[in-house]
Each structure stands twice: as structure tokens, then as C-alpha cells.
N, C-alpha and C positions, 0 to 999 in steps of 0.2 A: 615202306621202303624194303622190305623182305629179300623184292627179287633182286637188290643191288647184291648183296654177299651172296645171293644163289649164282647169278651174273659171273661173277668174280672168280666163283668156284668152277664153271663150266666153259668159263675160258671161252666163248662164242664171239669170234671177233669177225665183225661188220666189216667189208671194203669201203676207203674210206673213196668218195667220190668229188670229182671236182664238177664247178657248176655256175650258170650262171645266177644262180635262185637255190634255195634253199627248198626242199620234199620233206614232206613231214615223215619221218622214222629214221631219216639219214642224218648224217653228219658231214655235212660239207666244205670246201676249200672256198675261202669267198678271199674279195681285195674290194677295199674302199680308200680313193683318192682321199687327200685330208686337204685344206684349206692354205696348210704350207708349203705347199707343191709336191709332198711326198705322200706316202700311201702307208697302210697297216693290213696285212695280211691275217686270216682269223678261223676258225672253224665255226661251224654255223651248225646249229641243230634243231630242228623243230618236235616236237614230241608227235606220236601215230597218231592221236586226236587233235592235232590242229587242224582246225579251220576258221579263215577270219570270218567267216559269215556266225561264227559262234562267240561264245564267251571268248574276252581276252583272257590269255593266260601268263603266268609268272615267268621272268627273265633273271636266270644268272647270268653275272660277268665273272668269269673266271682267270685268272693272270698267274700265267705259269714260273717257272724259277729260274736262275740264270741256265742253266744246261740246256734249258728245251730251247736257245736262243739258236744254238750251235748245229744248225741241220736247216733241212724243208721244212716247211709248214706244219708236215703230216706229225713230225716229233712232239709236238704242242698234245696230241693225244696221248703221249706217254705216261702220262699220273694225273689222280684225278679225275673228278669226272666227264672231262673229253674220252679218259680214259674207259670209262663204264660205257659211255654214247657209242666206242670204237669197237666195243663189247657185243653190242645189241643189248646194255641195257635199255629200257623203256624208261625214261626219266619223266618226271611229272611237270617240267619246266623248258622253254626255250633257252638254251646255252650259245652262249658266246664266247667263244676262247681263242683271242689276239695274240699275236707272234710279238715279241719285241723284239728289235735289231739287237745284236751281239755286239754293239760299241755304244748301245747306250741301255737305260735301266728305266723299267717301269716308273719311279717317282718322277724322272726329270719333268722339268714343263713341257718339253716336246711332245713326250708319250703321253704324259696326262692331258693335254690337249688334244691329243689323235683320239684317246680313250673316250672323253666326252663328245667327241664329234661322231664315232662309232655309236655309244651308247644312241647318242639322238635319231642318227640314222635307223638301228635298228627299230627302235620304238615307234618311227614315223612309217616306218615300211613292213611291220609285221604289226598282229594284233595282240599287242602288250599291255599289261595289269602294268601302268604305271605306279601304282600304289605297292606292287608287289615287282620290285627289282632288287637282286641281290648280289653281294659281291665279296668273293674269296678269293685267296691268292696263298698261294706257298713260298717259303724264301724270299729271292726279288718278288714276287708278288705279293706277298705279304708284306714287304714294306711298303710296293705299292697299292696296296687295299688300304693299310693306313693313311698313305699319302691324299687317296682318292677320297679316301670316308671326311678326313679331316676338311679338305676346300669344298667335297661339295655332299654335306651332310644329308640334305633335302632329298637327293636324289634315291635315297636306299632305306628297303625295311628293315633289313640286315647286314651284317658284315663280319665274314669270319678270316679274321687274318692268323696263317700257320706258317710258324716258326717264326715270323718276322720281326721291326721293330718300326717304332715310330717316333713322334716327337712328343713328350709328358708336355710340353705348353699347348699341345693341340686339346689337351681334355676339354678344357668348357665346349669345345664344337662338336667334341664325341659323343657328349655326357647323355644324351637325347636319344642315341643311338644304340637297339638291341645288338650287342656284339659279343661273339664267340670266340674265344681265344685258345689256341691249340699251339704246345711247345714240349718238346722231348726233352727231359732234365741232365740228358747226355749229349746236348748239341755242340758240336764242336767248332761248328759254322758261324754260327748265330747264337748266342750264348742265350740259353734261358733268361738271363737278367733282363734282355732288350722287352721280350713279353711283360714281366712281372712289372715293370716300374710304368710301361701304359697302363697297365691295370689298375696299378696301387694310384698314380693320377688319377685315371677315369673316377674311378671307387671316393677318392678326395673332390673331385669337381661336385659329388653329389649323383651318381650313378647308381642304379640299384639294377641295372639291366645287362648286366657287365659276367659274362661266364668266363672260368677261365679253369682247363682242363689242362694239366701236368701229368705228361706221359712218363710212367717211369722204366728207366733203362733203355731209355729210348734213344737215339743218337740224333743228327740231323735229319732223316727222312721219319719225322712223325708225321707227315703226308698220309700215309699208306694208310696208319691208324684214323686219322681223323676221318678222311672220308669215308672211309668204311663202316663208319657210325652211322647206324640208321635213321637215331636221333635228331641226328645234326640237320636232316631235310625234312623232317617234323619238326623242329624247332624252327628253321629260317621259312618255313610254309606257312607257320602259324602268327606270322608278324605283318601286318601290313601299315604304309607308311601314310599317315595322316596329315605330315607334316607341307 
């Protein structure tokens, strides 16, 4: 994943495309009608080498932070993996980046149900390797990642919550999951204690699959450093879900 950092430096930005279907090598804006009568808008990226006639590909579900609820769907590409895709980075996985309504939050029951429906839709519509589905999110999306992983641990091969928080009582449900947590030690919006309590609880439940990276002298924006870590993607992709 050396090209991740190189493309971030070059800043080669590809235009957003609005489409009825995704095309390899492009990130497009899409929408799914949900069973509750609502809908969920999302950015969809297929790798350049995606071919439904060939091997299934891994999938990453990315959950944005609170700020990216306040604007058009394209704002979801402000940070993290969808930003990399928007810059023309060649990612080695199918990337699905939904947008949470500004009046709601990712860990609410309504949005969690819609996320599950979105995952079901994408995995049935594209050639997805269901043993390699990865979940990550930042801030509000970090909270959403903890919640979705705890309620549906069987769906994910690995989870990366960035500067979020969860419920320590979920530790038993999360202990079998490979999890890599990132948090800045100067975070004034979501205290690092929120991540520490989750990591400690999961370790106490018997997990040997959890990693914790404390980003020193970093405030709330710990995601820039986290998602610029090439080892992160290598770590994700080596995990498969046999559950």
C-alpha cells in the first residue's frame, strides 16, 4: 500500500461520478431504498481490476464522522478511504461509504438496520468475498463501528474504530474479532478513555486479537494519521472470517 501515501502527496483528484451502477476504477454516488420506507445514500468504489467473472474481492464499509452529515453526499469523501478513492488511489477492496442523516447517528437502531440492508445489497449485487468484509469508522463512525461490530460480529473479518467509543459490556461479543483501535491522546471531543475502556474490557474477556495505537500529541483528528498507515490495510487484508 505504498501508493496510498504517494497518491495523497500528489493529490491527483478524480471527479465524482453519479451513476445507476458502479464502474471499476471510479467512485460513484448511489442510493438504496430501505425497508423502513427511507433510503441511504452512499459512495461506491470498485477496484480497477474488479471483474464479476473472476475471483470475489474484499469489501470495506467506512462510516464517516458527524461533520460529513452536513452537506451533499460527495462530502463523505472528505476523509479516510473515500478521500483516497476520490484522489485516484487504487484501493485493493470494494469500498462502500454511506452518509448518515444529520438528524441521526450511526449507532442508532434505524441507521444500524439500514447499514445491514446496505451490506446485504452490496454483497448480493457485486462479487464480494464474504469472508473478507472489513468495518471502520471515525468519531461518530467509530461509535457506529463499535455498535455494528458488537451486534453483528459474524459479518466482519476485522474492525478498525478510530477515536470512537462503545459499551464495555459488549466485550464478550467482540473478543473473537481482530480489532485495531486508534485514538489521539489529546482528543478533546471524544476522550481517549473511551477507547481505553473498550480495549481493556475486550482484553479482560480473553481477546488476544486487539491492537491499540495511541497517537501522541494528536487531538480529535486522529483519522488522518490512522488511515495514512500502510500497515493498516495490510493488517486488514490478512484477516478472513471463518465464523
